[in-house]
PyMOL Python script that loads the backbone (N, CA, C, O; Angstrom):
from pymol import cmd

cmd.read_pdbstr("""\
ATOM      1  N   MET A   1      28.372 -55.375  14.782  1.00  0.00           N
ATOM      2  CA  MET A   1      29.326 -55.142  13.430  1.00  0.00           C
ATOM      3  C   MET A   1      28.191 -54.544  12.765  1.00  0.00           C
ATOM      4  O   MET A   1      27.013 -54.857  12.933  1.00  0.00           O
ATOM      5  N   HIS A   2      28.763 -53.435  11.805  1.00  0.00           N
ATOM      6  CA  HIS A   2      27.933 -52.923  10.724  1.00  0.00           C
ATOM      7  C   HIS A   2      28.321 -53.497   9.595  1.00  0.00           C
ATOM      8  O   HIS A   2      29.514 -53.730   9.402  1.00  0.00           O
ATOM      9  N   GLU A   3      27.419 -53.791   8.736  1.00  0.00           N
ATOM     10  CA  GLU A   3      27.560 -54.931   7.476  1.00  0.00           C
ATOM     11  C   GLU A   3      27.487 -54.124   6.291  1.00  0.00           C
ATOM     12  O   GLU A   3      26.468 -53.492   6.013  1.00  0.00           O
ATOM     13  N   LEU A   4      28.425 -54.116   5.646  1.00  0.00           N
ATOM     14  CA  LEU A   4      28.516 -53.272   4.298  1.00  0.00           C
ATOM     15  C   LEU A   4      27.978 -54.204   3.252  1.00  0.00           C
ATOM     16  O   LEU A   4      28.158 -55.395   3.506  1.00  0.00           O
ATOM     17  N   ASP A   5      27.467 -53.974   2.330  1.00  0.00           N
ATOM     18  CA  ASP A   5      27.381 -54.905   1.302  1.00  0.00           C
ATOM     19  C   ASP A   5      28.270 -54.566   0.015  1.00  0.00           C
ATOM     20  O   ASP A   5      28.749 -53.432   0.001  1.00  0.00           O
ATOM     21  N   GLU A   6      28.518 -55.308  -0.944  1.00  0.00           N
ATOM     22  CA  GLU A   6      29.850 -55.030  -1.968  1.00  0.00           C
ATOM     23  C   GLU A   6      29.703 -53.533  -2.403  1.00  0.00           C
ATOM     24  O   GLU A   6      30.591 -52.696  -2.242  1.00  0.00           O
ATOM     25  N   VAL A   7      28.239 -53.240  -3.087  1.00  0.00           N
ATOM     26  CA  VAL A   7      28.246 -51.972  -3.657  1.00  0.00           C
ATOM     27  C   VAL A   7      28.429 -50.990  -2.899  1.00  0.00           C
ATOM     28  O   VAL A   7      28.954 -49.971  -3.347  1.00  0.00           O
ATOM     29  N   GLU A   8      28.028 -51.087  -1.562  1.00  0.00           N
ATOM     30  CA  GLU A   8      28.492 -49.820  -0.328  1.00  0.00           C
ATOM     31  C   GLU A   8      30.094 -49.918  -0.183  1.00  0.00           C
ATOM     32  O   GLU A   8      30.703 -48.858  -0.322  1.00  0.00           O
ATOM     33  N   PHE A   9      30.853 -51.109   0.088  1.00  0.00           N
ATOM     34  CA  PHE A   9      32.077 -51.469   0.120  1.00  0.00           C
ATOM     35  C   PHE A   9      32.906 -50.561  -1.094  1.00  0.00           C
ATOM     36  O   PHE A   9      33.773 -49.717  -0.869  1.00  0.00           O
ATOM     37  N   ASP A  10      32.459 -50.922  -2.253  1.00  0.00           N
ATOM     38  CA  ASP A  10      33.160 -50.282  -3.525  1.00  0.00           C
ATOM     39  C   ASP A  10      33.061 -48.779  -3.797  1.00  0.00           C
ATOM     40  O   ASP A  10      33.825 -47.989  -4.352  1.00  0.00           O
ATOM     41  N   ILE A  11      31.723 -48.636  -3.152  1.00  0.00           N
ATOM     42  CA  ILE A  11      31.612 -46.883  -3.255  1.00  0.00           C
ATOM     43  C   ILE A  11      32.549 -46.278  -2.414  1.00  0.00           C
ATOM     44  O   ILE A  11      33.228 -45.349  -2.851  1.00  0.00           O
ATOM     45  N   LEU A  12      32.720 -46.805  -0.898  1.00  0.00           N
ATOM     46  CA  LEU A  12      33.407 -46.254   0.284  1.00  0.00           C
ATOM     47  C   LEU A  12      35.023 -46.200  -0.228  1.00  0.00           C
ATOM     48  O   LEU A  12      35.830 -45.357   0.165  1.00  0.00           O
ATOM     49  N   ASN A  13      35.269 -47.120  -1.043  1.00  0.00           N
ATOM     50  CA  ASN A  13      36.638 -47.418  -1.557  1.00  0.00           C
ATOM     51  C   ASN A  13      37.106 -46.311  -2.483  1.00  0.00           C
ATOM     52  O   ASN A  13      38.322 -46.180  -2.628  1.00  0.00           O
ATOM     53  N   VAL A  14      36.256 -45.481  -3.140  1.00  0.00           N
ATOM     54  CA  VAL A  14      36.444 -44.281  -3.821  1.00  0.00           C
ATOM     55  C   VAL A  14      36.142 -43.124  -3.173  1.00  0.00           C
ATOM     56  O   VAL A  14      36.188 -42.080  -3.823  1.00  0.00           O
ATOM     57  N   LEU A  15      35.780 -43.093  -1.782  1.00  0.00           N
ATOM     58  CA  LEU A  15      35.411 -41.877  -1.376  1.00  0.00           C
ATOM     59  C   LEU A  15      36.042 -41.427  -0.173  1.00  0.00           C
ATOM     60  O   LEU A  15      35.423 -40.823   0.702  1.00  0.00           O
ATOM     61  N   TYR A  16      37.444 -41.748  -0.099  1.00  0.00           N
ATOM     62  CA  TYR A  16      38.436 -41.194   0.791  1.00  0.00           C
ATOM     63  C   TYR A  16      38.695 -39.858   0.499  1.00  0.00           C
ATOM     64  O   TYR A  16      39.183 -39.140   1.372  1.00  0.00           O
ATOM     65  N   PHE A  17      38.378 -39.325  -0.862  1.00  0.00           N
ATOM     66  CA  PHE A  17      38.684 -38.114  -1.254  1.00  0.00           C
ATOM     67  C   PHE A  17      37.182 -37.316  -1.672  1.00  0.00           C
ATOM     68  O   PHE A  17      36.212 -38.034  -1.915  1.00  0.00           O
ATOM     69  N   VAL A  18      37.084 -36.270  -1.722  1.00  0.00           N
ATOM     70  CA  VAL A  18      35.713 -35.483  -2.389  1.00  0.00           C
ATOM     71  C   VAL A  18      35.447 -36.175  -3.789  1.00  0.00           C
ATOM     72  O   VAL A  18      36.229 -35.821  -4.672  1.00  0.00           O
ATOM     73  N   GLU A  19      34.565 -37.016  -4.115  1.00  0.00           N
ATOM     74  CA  GLU A  19      34.435 -37.273  -5.464  1.00  0.00           C
ATOM     75  C   GLU A  19      33.087 -37.141  -6.252  1.00  0.00           C
ATOM     76  O   GLU A  19      32.089 -37.559  -5.665  1.00  0.00           O
ATOM     77  N   PRO A  20      32.950 -36.688  -7.334  1.00  0.00           N
ATOM     78  CA  PRO A  20      31.575 -36.245  -8.437  1.00  0.00           C
ATOM     79  C   PRO A  20      30.922 -37.681  -8.339  1.00  0.00           C
ATOM     80  O   PRO A  20      31.587 -38.702  -8.162  1.00  0.00           O
ATOM     81  N   PHE A  21      29.599 -37.649  -8.470  1.00  0.00           N
ATOM     82  CA  PHE A  21      28.913 -38.728  -8.812  1.00  0.00           C
ATOM     83  C   PHE A  21      29.375 -39.678  -9.932  1.00  0.00           C
ATOM     84  O   PHE A  21      29.400 -40.908  -9.928  1.00  0.00           O
ATOM     85  N   ASP A  22      29.801 -38.645 -11.067  1.00  0.00           N
ATOM     86  CA  ASP A  22      30.185 -39.503 -12.403  1.00  0.00           C
ATOM     87  C   ASP A  22      31.812 -40.120 -12.317  1.00  0.00           C
ATOM     88  O   ASP A  22      32.362 -40.888 -13.106  1.00  0.00           O
ATOM     89  N   LYS A  23      32.269 -39.593 -11.269  1.00  0.00           N
ATOM     90  CA  LYS A  23      33.705 -40.180 -10.990  1.00  0.00           C
ATOM     91  C   LYS A  23      33.404 -41.725 -10.585  1.00  0.00           C
ATOM     92  O   LYS A  23      33.858 -42.738 -11.116  1.00  0.00           O
ATOM     93  N   ILE A  24      32.408 -41.601  -9.371  1.00  0.00           N
ATOM     94  CA  ILE A  24      32.077 -42.871  -8.642  1.00  0.00           C
ATOM     95  C   ILE A  24      31.739 -43.991  -9.876  1.00  0.00           C
ATOM     96  O   ILE A  24      32.281 -45.094  -9.958  1.00  0.00           O
ATOM     97  N   LEU A  25      30.798 -43.497 -10.747  1.00  0.00           N
ATOM     98  CA  LEU A  25      30.497 -44.196 -11.573  1.00  0.00           C
ATOM     99  C   LEU A  25      31.667 -44.927 -12.575  1.00  0.00           C
ATOM    100  O   LEU A  25      31.591 -46.053 -13.066  1.00  0.00           O
ATOM    101  N   GLU A  26      32.597 -44.098 -12.703  1.00  0.00           N
ATOM    102  CA  GLU A  26      33.816 -44.660 -13.576  1.00  0.00           C
ATOM    103  C   GLU A  26      34.315 -45.856 -12.856  1.00  0.00           C
ATOM    104  O   GLU A  26      34.630 -46.923 -13.382  1.00  0.00           O
ATOM    105  N   GLU A  27      34.358 -45.494 -11.310  1.00  0.00           N
ATOM    106  CA  GLU A  27      35.089 -46.355 -10.397  1.00  0.00           C
ATOM    107  C   GLU A  27      34.761 -47.627 -10.041  1.00  0.00           C
ATOM    108  O   GLU A  27      35.578 -48.536  -9.896  1.00  0.00           O
ATOM    109  N   VAL A  28      33.408 -47.726  -9.877  1.00  0.00           N
ATOM    110  CA  VAL A  28      32.587 -49.082  -9.644  1.00  0.00           C
ATOM    111  C   VAL A  28      31.882 -49.516 -10.801  1.00  0.00           C
ATOM    112  O   VAL A  28      31.470 -48.856 -11.755  1.00  0.00           O
ATOM    113  N   PRO A  29      31.796 -50.984 -10.510  1.00  0.00           N
ATOM    114  CA  PRO A  29      31.132 -51.490 -12.016  1.00  0.00           C
ATOM    115  C   PRO A  29      29.803 -51.710 -11.665  1.00  0.00           C
ATOM    116  O   PRO A  29      29.332 -52.832 -11.478  1.00  0.00           O
ATOM    117  N   TYR A  30      29.152 -50.605 -11.566  1.00  0.00           N
ATOM    118  CA  TYR A  30      27.513 -50.767 -11.279  1.00  0.00           C
ATOM    119  C   TYR A  30      26.793 -49.691 -12.022  1.00  0.00           C
ATOM    120  O   TYR A  30      27.286 -48.587 -12.251  1.00  0.00           O
ATOM    121  N   ALA A  31      25.678 -50.047 -12.360  1.00  0.00           N
ATOM    122  CA  ALA A  31      24.604 -48.923 -12.937  1.00  0.00           C
ATOM    123  C   ALA A  31      24.278 -47.895 -12.058  1.00  0.00           C
ATOM    124  O   ALA A  31      24.113 -48.168 -10.869  1.00  0.00           O
ATOM    125  N   ALA A  32      24.133 -46.491 -12.557  1.00  0.00           N
ATOM    126  CA  ALA A  32      23.704 -45.684 -11.887  1.00  0.00           C
ATOM    127  C   ALA A  32      22.912 -45.539 -10.964  1.00  0.00           C
ATOM    128  O   ALA A  32      23.227 -44.930  -9.941  1.00  0.00           O
ATOM    129  N   ASN A  33      21.555 -46.155 -11.183  1.00  0.00           N
ATOM    130  CA  ASN A  33      20.801 -46.358 -10.392  1.00  0.00           C
ATOM    131  C   ASN A  33      20.828 -47.209  -9.211  1.00  0.00           C
ATOM    132  O   ASN A  33      20.080 -47.056  -8.245  1.00  0.00           O
ATOM    133  N   ILE A  34      21.812 -48.209  -9.336  1.00  0.00           N
ATOM    134  CA  ILE A  34      22.210 -48.749  -8.088  1.00  0.00           C
ATOM    135  C   ILE A  34      23.517 -48.227  -6.938  1.00  0.00           C
ATOM    136  O   ILE A  34      23.751 -48.596  -5.787  1.00  0.00           O
ATOM    137  N   VAL A  35      24.116 -47.353  -7.710  1.00  0.00           N
ATOM    138  CA  VAL A  35      25.154 -46.601  -7.078  1.00  0.00           C
ATOM    139  C   VAL A  35      24.185 -45.286  -6.410  1.00  0.00           C
ATOM    140  O   VAL A  35      24.439 -44.975  -5.247  1.00  0.00           O
ATOM    141  N   ALA A  36      23.387 -44.734  -6.941  1.00  0.00           N
ATOM    142  CA  ALA A  36      22.370 -43.906  -6.544  1.00  0.00           C
ATOM    143  C   ALA A  36      21.972 -43.987  -5.222  1.00  0.00           C
ATOM    144  O   ALA A  36      22.160 -43.210  -4.286  1.00  0.00           O
ATOM    145  N   ASP A  37      21.148 -45.496  -5.316  1.00  0.00           N
ATOM    146  CA  ASP A  37      20.543 -46.191  -4.307  1.00  0.00           C
ATOM    147  C   ASP A  37      21.545 -46.093  -3.040  1.00  0.00           C
ATOM    148  O   ASP A  37      21.398 -45.401  -2.032  1.00  0.00           O
ATOM    149  N   SER A  38      22.610 -46.980  -3.366  1.00  0.00           N
ATOM    150  CA  SER A  38      23.335 -47.162  -2.403  1.00  0.00           C
ATOM    151  C   SER A  38      24.266 -46.125  -1.830  1.00  0.00           C
ATOM    152  O   SER A  38      24.991 -46.497  -0.908  1.00  0.00           O
ATOM    153  N   LEU A  39      24.358 -44.762  -2.280  1.00  0.00           N
ATOM    154  CA  LEU A  39      24.815 -43.681  -1.860  1.00  0.00           C
ATOM    155  C   LEU A  39      23.826 -42.904  -0.761  1.00  0.00           C
ATOM    156  O   LEU A  39      24.075 -42.363   0.316  1.00  0.00           O
ATOM    157  N   LYS A  40      22.713 -43.074  -1.442  1.00  0.00           N
ATOM    158  CA  LYS A  40      21.473 -42.583  -0.398  1.00  0.00           C
ATOM    159  C   LYS A  40      21.575 -43.361   1.021  1.00  0.00           C
ATOM    160  O   LYS A  40      21.662 -42.769   2.097  1.00  0.00           O
ATOM    161  N   ASN A  41      21.556 -44.573   0.894  1.00  0.00           N
ATOM    162  CA  ASN A  41      21.516 -45.462   1.962  1.00  0.00           C
ATOM    163  C   ASN A  41      22.932 -44.746   2.812  1.00  0.00           C
ATOM    164  O   ASN A  41      22.800 -44.131   3.870  1.00  0.00           O
ATOM    165  N   LEU A  42      24.042 -44.925   2.242  1.00  0.00           N
ATOM    166  CA  LEU A  42      25.176 -44.498   2.980  1.00  0.00           C
ATOM    167  C   LEU A  42      25.085 -43.320   3.610  1.00  0.00           C
ATOM    168  O   LEU A  42      25.483 -43.252   4.773  1.00  0.00           O
ATOM    169  N   ILE A  43      24.580 -42.250   3.001  1.00  0.00           N
ATOM    170  CA  ILE A  43      24.018 -41.195   3.275  1.00  0.00           C
ATOM    171  C   ILE A  43      23.249 -41.101   4.758  1.00  0.00           C
ATOM    172  O   ILE A  43      23.511 -40.402   5.738  1.00  0.00           O
ATOM    173  N   HIS A  44      22.391 -41.902   4.571  1.00  0.00           N
ATOM    174  CA  HIS A  44      21.223 -42.014   5.558  1.00  0.00           C
ATOM    175  C   HIS A  44      22.148 -42.754   7.067  1.00  0.00           C
ATOM    176  O   HIS A  44      21.978 -42.451   8.248  1.00  0.00           O
ATOM    177  N   LYS A  45      22.960 -43.609   6.580  1.00  0.00           N
ATOM    178  CA  LYS A  45      23.819 -44.342   7.897  1.00  0.00           C
ATOM    179  C   LYS A  45      24.750 -43.447   8.287  1.00  0.00           C
ATOM    180  O   LYS A  45      25.406 -43.797   9.268  1.00  0.00           O
ATOM    181  N   LYS A  46      25.115 -41.947   7.612  1.00  0.00           N
ATOM    182  CA  LYS A  46      26.084 -41.027   8.074  1.00  0.00           C
ATOM    183  C   LYS A  46      27.381 -41.724   8.122  1.00  0.00           C
ATOM    184  O   LYS A  46      28.191 -41.615   9.042  1.00  0.00           O
ATOM    185  N   TRP A  47      27.553 -42.605   6.833  1.00  0.00           N
ATOM    186  CA  TRP A  47      28.815 -43.213   6.631  1.00  0.00           C
ATOM    187  C   TRP A  47      29.362 -42.122   5.460  1.00  0.00           C
ATOM    188  O   TRP A  47      30.579 -41.999   5.318  1.00  0.00           O
ATOM    189  N   VAL A  48      28.479 -41.373   4.667  1.00  0.00           N
ATOM    190  CA  VAL A  48      28.780 -40.391   3.595  1.00  0.00           C
ATOM    191  C   VAL A  48      28.149 -38.968   3.336  1.00  0.00           C
ATOM    192  O   VAL A  48      26.919 -38.920   3.291  1.00  0.00           O
ATOM    193  N   VAL A  49      28.736 -38.019   3.194  1.00  0.00           N
ATOM    194  CA  VAL A  49      28.115 -36.653   3.303  1.00  0.00           C
ATOM    195  C   VAL A  49      28.157 -36.173   1.705  1.00  0.00           C
ATOM    196  O   VAL A  49      29.077 -36.457   0.938  1.00  0.00           O
ATOM    197  N   ALA A  50      27.127 -35.489   1.402  1.00  0.00           N
ATOM    198  CA  ALA A  50      27.116 -34.950   0.258  1.00  0.00           C
ATOM    199  C   ALA A  50      27.553 -33.592   0.454  1.00  0.00           C
ATOM    200  O   ALA A  50      27.347 -32.983   1.503  1.00  0.00           O
ATOM    201  N   MET A  51      28.305 -32.987  -0.792  1.00  0.00           N
ATOM    202  CA  MET A  51      29.280 -31.910  -0.478  1.00  0.00           C
ATOM    203  C   MET A  51      28.815 -31.223  -2.014  1.00  0.00           C
ATOM    204  O   MET A  51      28.381 -31.782  -3.021  1.00  0.00           O
ATOM    205  N   LYS A  52      29.096 -29.788  -1.734  1.00  0.00           N
ATOM    206  CA  LYS A  52      28.770 -28.810  -2.985  1.00  0.00           C
ATOM    207  C   LYS A  52      29.787 -27.871  -2.931  1.00  0.00           C
ATOM    208  O   LYS A  52      29.955 -27.268  -1.871  1.00  0.00           O
ATOM    209  N   TRP A  53      30.778 -27.549  -4.266  1.00  0.00           N
ATOM    210  CA  TRP A  53      31.578 -26.461  -4.109  1.00  0.00           C
ATOM    211  C   TRP A  53      30.992 -25.302  -3.917  1.00  0.00           C
ATOM    212  O   TRP A  53      29.891 -24.953  -4.341  1.00  0.00           O
ATOM    213  N   ASP A  54      32.034 -24.470  -3.019  1.00  0.00           N
ATOM    214  CA  ASP A  54      31.653 -23.177  -2.554  1.00  0.00           C
ATOM    215  C   ASP A  54      32.677 -22.271  -3.521  1.00  0.00           C
ATOM    216  O   ASP A  54      33.883 -22.331  -3.282  1.00  0.00           O
ATOM    217  N   GLU A  55      32.232 -21.511  -4.514  1.00  0.00           N
ATOM    218  CA  GLU A  55      32.839 -20.443  -5.142  1.00  0.00           C
ATOM    219  C   GLU A  55      33.436 -19.576  -4.077  1.00  0.00           C
ATOM    220  O   GLU A  55      34.618 -19.476  -4.406  1.00  0.00           O
ATOM    221  N   THR A  56      33.244 -18.888  -2.960  1.00  0.00           N
ATOM    222  CA  THR A  56      33.856 -17.977  -2.532  1.00  0.00           C
ATOM    223  C   THR A  56      35.035 -18.689  -1.901  1.00  0.00           C
ATOM    224  O   THR A  56      36.187 -18.418  -2.241  1.00  0.00           O
ATOM    225  N   ALA A  57      34.720 -19.698  -0.885  1.00  0.00           N
ATOM    226  CA  ALA A  57      35.662 -20.412  -0.303  1.00  0.00           C
ATOM    227  C   ALA A  57      36.768 -21.203  -1.321  1.00  0.00           C
ATOM    228  O   ALA A  57      37.861 -21.632  -0.949  1.00  0.00           O
ATOM    229  N   GLN A  58      36.376 -21.266  -2.299  1.00  0.00           N
ATOM    230  CA  GLN A  58      37.123 -22.322  -3.164  1.00  0.00           C
ATOM    231  C   GLN A  58      37.328 -23.749  -2.965  1.00  0.00           C
ATOM    232  O   GLN A  58      38.295 -24.367  -3.410  1.00  0.00           O
ATOM    233  N   ASP A  59      36.376 -24.251  -2.275  1.00  0.00           N
ATOM    234  CA  ASP A  59      36.428 -25.623  -1.542  1.00  0.00           C
ATOM    235  C   ASP A  59      35.313 -26.284  -1.179  1.00  0.00           C
ATOM    236  O   ASP A  59      34.358 -25.549  -0.927  1.00  0.00           O
ATOM    237  N   TYR A  60      35.121 -27.545  -1.064  1.00  0.00           N
ATOM    238  CA  TYR A  60      33.936 -28.263  -1.059  1.00  0.00           C
ATOM    239  C   TYR A  60      33.358 -28.262   0.287  1.00  0.00           C
ATOM    240  O   TYR A  60      33.915 -28.816   1.234  1.00  0.00           O
ATOM    241  N   LYS A  61      32.017 -27.516   0.390  1.00  0.00           N
ATOM    242  CA  LYS A  61      31.350 -27.460   1.906  1.00  0.00           C
ATOM    243  C   LYS A  61      30.491 -28.528   2.097  1.00  0.00           C
ATOM    244  O   LYS A  61      30.043 -28.974   1.041  1.00  0.00           O
ATOM    245  N   ARG A  62      30.091 -29.120   3.181  1.00  0.00           N
ATOM    246  CA  ARG A  62      29.087 -30.067   3.439  1.00  0.00           C
ATOM    247  C   ARG A  62      27.752 -29.606   2.955  1.00  0.00           C
ATOM    248  O   ARG A  62      27.438 -28.467   3.300  1.00  0.00           O
ATOM    249  N   SER A  63      26.940 -30.249   2.249  1.00  0.00           N
ATOM    250  CA  SER A  63      25.582 -29.877   1.864  1.00  0.00           C
ATOM    251  C   SER A  63      24.550 -30.795   2.921  1.00  0.00           C
ATOM    252  O   SER A  63      24.392 -32.015   2.877  1.00  0.00           O
ATOM    253  N   PHE A  64      23.982 -29.941   3.763  1.00  0.00           N
ATOM    254  CA  PHE A  64      23.082 -30.852   4.867  1.00  0.00           C
ATOM    255  C   PHE A  64      21.895 -31.259   4.092  1.00  0.00           C
ATOM    256  O   PHE A  64      21.242 -32.224   4.490  1.00  0.00           O
ATOM    257  N   ILE A  65      21.533 -30.588   2.968  1.00  0.00           N
ATOM    258  CA  ILE A  65      20.250 -30.788   2.350  1.00  0.00           C
ATOM    259  C   ILE A  65      20.915 -31.131   0.795  1.00  0.00           C
ATOM    260  O   ILE A  65      21.721 -30.447   0.164  1.00  0.00           O
ATOM    261  N   TYR A  66      20.257 -32.490   0.397  1.00  0.00           N
ATOM    262  CA  TYR A  66      20.793 -32.698  -0.862  1.00  0.00           C
ATOM    263  C   TYR A  66      19.418 -33.224  -1.544  1.00  0.00           C
ATOM    264  O   TYR A  66      18.491 -33.712  -0.896  1.00  0.00           O
ATOM    265  N   ASP A  67      19.429 -33.058  -2.894  1.00  0.00           N
ATOM    266  CA  ASP A  67      17.981 -33.582  -3.824  1.00  0.00           C
ATOM    267  C   ASP A  67      18.360 -35.059  -4.342  1.00  0.00           C
ATOM    268  O   ASP A  67      19.092 -35.399  -5.271  1.00  0.00           O
ATOM    269  N   SER A  68      17.761 -35.666  -3.609  1.00  0.00           N
ATOM    270  CA  SER A  68      18.012 -36.919  -3.650  1.00  0.00           C
ATOM    271  C   SER A  68      17.499 -37.481  -5.412  1.00  0.00           C
ATOM    272  O   SER A  68      17.674 -38.677  -5.646  1.00  0.00           O
ATOM    273  N   ASP A  69      17.109 -36.907  -6.148  1.00  0.00           N
ATOM    274  CA  ASP A  69      16.917 -37.016  -7.391  1.00  0.00           C
ATOM    275  C   ASP A  69      17.446 -36.426  -8.453  1.00  0.00           C
ATOM    276  O   ASP A  69      17.015 -36.550  -9.599  1.00  0.00           O
ATOM    277  N   ASN A  70      18.644 -35.593  -8.030  1.00  0.00           N
ATOM    278  CA  ASN A  70      19.891 -35.413  -9.092  1.00  0.00           C
ATOM    279  C   ASN A  70      20.776 -35.216  -7.932  1.00  0.00           C
ATOM    280  O   ASN A  70      20.830 -34.267  -7.150  1.00  0.00           O
ATOM    281  N   MET A  71      21.640 -36.598  -7.992  1.00  0.00           N
ATOM    282  CA  MET A  71      22.334 -36.971  -7.330  1.00  0.00           C
ATOM    283  C   MET A  71      23.614 -36.371  -8.111  1.00  0.00           C
ATOM    284  O   MET A  71      24.578 -36.136  -7.382  1.00  0.00           O
ATOM    285  N   ARG A  72      23.768 -36.084  -9.505  1.00  0.00           N
ATOM    286  CA  ARG A  72      25.165 -35.783 -10.119  1.00  0.00           C
ATOM    287  C   ARG A  72      25.201 -34.114  -9.600  1.00  0.00           C
ATOM    288  O   ARG A  72      26.171 -33.377  -9.780  1.00  0.00           O
ATOM    289  N   ALA A  73      24.220 -33.802  -9.081  1.00  0.00           N
ATOM    290  CA  ALA A  73      24.707 -32.354  -8.684  1.00  0.00           C
ATOM    291  C   ALA A  73      25.568 -32.066  -7.277  1.00  0.00           C
ATOM    292  O   ALA A  73      25.589 -30.995  -6.671  1.00  0.00           O
ATOM    293  N   TYR A  74      26.163 -33.105  -6.971  1.00  0.00           N
ATOM    294  CA  TYR A  74      26.704 -33.190  -5.667  1.00  0.00           C
ATOM    295  C   TYR A  74      28.024 -34.004  -5.940  1.00  0.00           C
ATOM    296  O   TYR A  74      28.181 -34.761  -6.899  1.00  0.00           O
ATOM    297  N   SER A  75      29.062 -33.705  -4.836  1.00  0.00           N
ATOM    298  CA  SER A  75      30.063 -34.590  -4.500  1.00  0.00           C
ATOM    299  C   SER A  75      30.070 -35.365  -3.451  1.00  0.00           C
ATOM    300  O   SER A  75      29.374 -34.935  -2.531  1.00  0.00           O
ATOM    301  N   TYR A  76      30.593 -36.329  -3.261  1.00  0.00           N
ATOM    302  CA  TYR A  76      30.674 -37.141  -2.098  1.00  0.00           C
ATOM    303  C   TYR A  76      31.981 -37.413  -1.215  1.00  0.00           C
ATOM    304  O   TYR A  76      33.124 -37.423  -1.672  1.00  0.00           O
ATOM    305  N   LEU A  77      31.635 -37.631   0.114  1.00  0.00           N
ATOM    306  CA  LEU A  77      32.920 -38.090   0.746  1.00  0.00           C
ATOM    307  C   LEU A  77      32.693 -38.938   2.103  1.00  0.00           C
ATOM    308  O   LEU A  77      32.254 -38.368   3.102  1.00  0.00           O
ATOM    309  N   ALA A  78      32.943 -40.041   2.110  1.00  0.00           N
ATOM    310  CA  ALA A  78      33.141 -40.939   3.404  1.00  0.00           C
ATOM    311  C   ALA A  78      33.457 -40.200   4.615  1.00  0.00           C
ATOM    312  O   ALA A  78      34.467 -39.498   4.660  1.00  0.00           O
ATOM    313  N   THR A  79      32.512 -40.331   5.782  1.00  0.00           N
ATOM    314  CA  THR A  79      32.751 -39.654   6.878  1.00  0.00           C
ATOM    315  C   THR A  79      34.111 -40.650   7.830  1.00  0.00           C
ATOM    316  O   THR A  79      34.737 -41.641   7.455  1.00  0.00           O
ATOM    317  N   LYS A  80      34.180 -39.906   9.096  1.00  0.00           N
ATOM    318  CA  LYS A  80      35.166 -40.904   9.647  1.00  0.00           C
ATOM    319  C   LYS A  80      34.517 -42.287   9.841  1.00  0.00           C
ATOM    320  O   LYS A  80      34.963 -43.292   9.288  1.00  0.00           O
ATOM    321  N   ASP A  81      33.351 -42.293  10.722  1.00  0.00           N
ATOM    322  CA  ASP A  81      32.402 -43.283  10.600  1.00  0.00           C
ATOM    323  C   ASP A  81      32.604 -44.451   9.407  1.00  0.00           C
ATOM    324  O   ASP A  81      33.025 -45.594   9.587  1.00  0.00           O
ATOM    325  N   GLY A  82      32.174 -43.825   8.104  1.00  0.00           N
ATOM    326  CA  GLY A  82      32.076 -44.793   6.991  1.00  0.00           C
ATOM    327  C   GLY A  82      33.244 -45.428   6.823  1.00  0.00           C
ATOM    328  O   GLY A  82      33.276 -46.631   6.564  1.00  0.00           O
ATOM    329  N   LEU A  83      34.448 -44.609   6.965  1.00  0.00           N
ATOM    330  CA  LEU A  83      36.000 -45.037   6.917  1.00  0.00           C
ATOM    331  C   LEU A  83      36.324 -46.157   7.791  1.00  0.00           C
ATOM    332  O   LEU A  83      36.927 -47.136   7.351  1.00  0.00           O
ATOM    333  N   MET A  84      35.961 -46.066   8.994  1.00  0.00           N
ATOM    334  CA  MET A  84      35.923 -47.146   9.874  1.00  0.00           C
ATOM    335  C   MET A  84      35.208 -48.218   9.426  1.00  0.00           C
ATOM    336  O   MET A  84      35.920 -49.167   9.097  1.00  0.00           O
ATOM    337  N   VAL A  85      34.063 -48.373   9.309  1.00  0.00           N
ATOM    338  CA  VAL A  85      33.523 -49.523   8.714  1.00  0.00           C
ATOM    339  C   VAL A  85      34.029 -50.167   7.474  1.00  0.00           C
ATOM    340  O   VAL A  85      33.934 -51.380   7.285  1.00  0.00           O
ATOM    341  N   HIS A  86      34.657 -49.201   6.496  1.00  0.00           N
ATOM    342  CA  HIS A  86      35.065 -49.552   5.485  1.00  0.00           C
ATOM    343  C   HIS A  86      36.427 -50.473   5.765  1.00  0.00           C
ATOM    344  O   HIS A  86      36.816 -51.358   5.004  1.00  0.00           O
ATOM    345  N   ASN A  87      36.918 -50.176   6.715  1.00  0.00           N
ATOM    346  CA  ASN A  87      38.643 -50.578   6.926  1.00  0.00           C
ATOM    347  C   ASN A  87      38.088 -51.656   8.036  1.00  0.00           C
ATOM    348  O   ASN A  87      38.896 -52.449   8.520  1.00  0.00           O
ATOM    349  N   GLY A  88      36.992 -51.681   8.357  1.00  0.00           N
ATOM    350  CA  GLY A  88      36.877 -53.201   9.363  1.00  0.00           C
ATOM    351  C   GLY A  88      36.166 -54.170   8.840  1.00  0.00           C
ATOM    352  O   GLY A  88      35.664 -55.130   9.424  1.00  0.00           O
ATOM    353  N   HIS A  89      36.128 -53.847   7.520  1.00  0.00           N
ATOM    354  CA  HIS A  89      35.382 -54.760   6.941  1.00  0.00           C
ATOM    355  C   HIS A  89      35.772 -55.883   6.310  1.00  0.00           C
ATOM    356  O   HIS A  89      34.932 -56.638   5.818  1.00  0.00           O
TER     357      HIS A  89
END
""", "prot")
cmd.dss("prot")
cmd.show_as("cartoon", "prot")
cmd.util.cbc("prot")
cmd.orient("prot")
């Protein structure tokens, strides 16, 4: 069984839909640096993906490379595995 800490659980709770970093901060009661660190862990575990807005497609596209020093430049979405871990918690 994969373990989620409280911060990761609360972040995944917000990411059923694509959300920008600032929206995540509005929804969870943690400091930006804590949210950023947890998001990086969730991305590393493949439970969250970074997304970028694609003007041409007028939709979010997965960003396979993201700048971990600029978390606000991206939006985030829980993966199927991330949602399964979240729902099994």
